[in-house]
N, C-alpha and C positions, 0 to 999 in steps of 0.2 A: 503492500499499500502505500501511496506517497505520504509525504506530509502534510498535504491538504485533506489528503482521505480518513489520517488519522484526527486530524484535528473535529473534522465533519462528525465521525464517528462517537469521539467525544461529549459532540452536542446534539446525539441523537434525540435527547429530550424534544430539540425546538425544532425537528426535521418539518414540522408544518407550519413552523414561523420563519420562514425566511428573513425577515427583517431583524428578529433576536439572533437569528446564526450568521448573520453577519454583522453584527452589533459585538458578538463576541468572540468572532473571529479577529474583528480589529484591534479588541482589548488585548487579546495576547498576542497577536501580532505589535502591538505596540511595545507589551511587557518583552518579548523575546524575538527583537527586528531581526536576526538571522533567520526565522523560521520563513518569515517572509517572502526572502530571497530564494528560499530552498522548498518553496512549498509543491512545487511540481515534481522534485525528485524523490526516489527512491526512500523511507524514513530508513531503511537498512544501510544505505549509502552516507549517514552523517556520523561526525566524529562521537565520541562517545558521551561528551558534554551536550554534544547538540542532542541526542538520543533521551540525557537524561530532561533536556530543556523540554523534548517534543512531549515527553512523559507527563511533564508538570503542564504543560499547557493542553495537553487533551483533558488532564483532569478537570483542569480548569473550566474548560468549555462547558460543564454543566451546571456552574455557580454553585461549588460545594460550600456549607458553611462551615466544613470541616476535612481539611487535606492532611491523610497521613502520607507520610514519608519514611521510608526505610532505605538507611545508606545510602542518601543522595550523590553523596562523596564518593563510594566506592570506584577507584580506578582512575579516579579523575585528576589532571595535573594542579599542582595548588592554584593557579593564577585562575584555573576552569573555577575550583573549590571557591577561591572568594567571590567570582561573579556571582557564582549559584545561589550562597548563602546571602549574599547581596538581593540578590531576586527574593528568595525565602522571606527575608527579613521583609521586602516591599509588599510582596503578598500579603502578609501577615499584619503590616500598617494600614494595609486597604479594607481590612476587615475579615480574611480569612483564618480562622483559630486554625494554627498547626500543631500536629503531634510529629515530633522527628524524632526516628530511633537512629542514632548516629555514633561511631566509634571514635569520630574525631570530637572529643571532648571540647576539647579549646575554641575551634569553629563552633559547635552547637552551643556553648555556653555564651559564646560571646553574642548571640542573635536572639537567645532564649530568656522567657522569664521567668521562668521553673523549669529545674530540671529532679529527675530521678535517676538514681545510681543504680543500675541491676549486676548483681553477681550469682551466676547458676540459677537463673528464673526467679529470684528475688529481689525487691528493692531493696538496699541497705542504708541508701540514706538518699533524703530528697530536701530540698528547699529552693530558695531562690540562686539565681544565675549565679549572680556575687558571693553567694555564700558558699555555694561548689566550688568555684573557680578559686577562693579565697583558703578551702577548707586545705591542710597541709597534707591529708592522707589521700586527698582526694589529688592536689597538684603532683605527689609523687609516683601516685599509679597511673593517672588516667592523662596526665599533660605534659609529666616528665619534667617538670621543674622543682 
């Protein structure tokens, strides 16, 4: 499927409302301008970062109140991770609640309001992002400082 077909699939709930679908496409293209330029290309031809952005854009096409992201930075270059996290923060700032599962604790806590630390499937610590980021055990185990 092309980038555009992926986005249209994400906006399937608006299939009968062409105007709303066009507005949603414009919104995601404004958020992810690289996707506008590649909308006719097969999604599989995109870079890893672009594929991750397409996955998020496709999810946003249905106007979710809650967006679940599982390891969005996995396998991405540091520059792309920074760009992706800035976009995640922007999406949250525009009113979408985000639940982020991420091993890159430093990047996740930098944009989070609240965090939970899990070990072996159990929550072992929780708190504001500042509290967790500055906690000596968390810094040593997950941030490396």
